[in-house]
N, C-alpha and C positions, 0 to 999 in steps of 0.2 A: 134146335136152339136150347141152350142150357137154362134150366130153371134157377131163379135166384135162391140163395140159401135162406131158409125160413126156420125160425125157432120152433121146435116141437118138444113134446115131453120125452121123446127118444134121446134128445140131447140135454135134458133136464134144464131147459131154458138157460143155458150157461152163457155167461159173459165174463170178460176179464175184470178184475178188481179195479184196475186203473180206469176203465171205461165207466164202471158204475160210480166211482168216486167223482169223475168229471160230471156225470149226470146229476149227482147230488149237489155239486157246487152250482151248476146252472139253475137247477130247479128251486133251490132255497136261497140263492144269492149270497152264499158264504164262500170264504176262502179256506180250503183245507191245506194245512201245512204238515208235511210228513217227510220223514227220512226212513221209510220202510219199503221193503221190496213189494211192489204191486204187479210186477211183470210175471206173466205165466201163472198167475193165481186165479183159478176160475171161481166164480161165484155162481153156485147152482140156484136156480129159480130166482135169479137176480131181480127181475121186475116185481116179483111178489114180496120182496124184502123191503122195497122202498115205499114208505108211507107218504102220501101226498100232503099230509097235514103237519108232520112233525119231523124235523131234521134229526133230533136226538134218537128217536125210535128207529128211524131209517139207518142211522150209523150203527146203532147197537145190533140191528138185524144183519147188516152187511159185514161188520167187523168181527163179530163173535166167533165164527168158525176159524178165524186166523189168530185168535188170542191177541187181538189189537184192541186198544181202548181209545177214547177221545176225551179231550179236555177243552172246554170252551174258553176262549181268550177274548172276551168282549162279545159284542152282538154279532159280528160278521166274520170272526176268525176262530178256527177250530184246529187244535193240534192233535195229530194221530200218533200214537206210540205203541210199542210192544208192551203187553200187559206184564206186570211183575208178578210172577207166580213163585211163591216161596218153595224152596226145596226142603222136603222133610227127610231127614236121615235117620236111619234106625240106629239106635245106640247099641253098642256091643256090650254084652253082659260079661262081667269078669267072674271067673271061677276061682 
């Protein structure tokens, strides 16, 4: 008989980003609105990133590796977006 799959440190306690976001919605009673790719994005040590007492800290921990940010829209709605990272271009020197 096959053993059920168990999370271990060998798999770095990996879960999909979409699964983790669904858990955050349920745990904190919020609605997450996003138009970002959450498919096939693994969250390593996912359960350790979720804090049972604060949705903001949980989202920061989960989203940071993907360069995503969140913006609260009222008490129960949160928008997730791609972080705007400025591009620094090196200036060409004229001779």
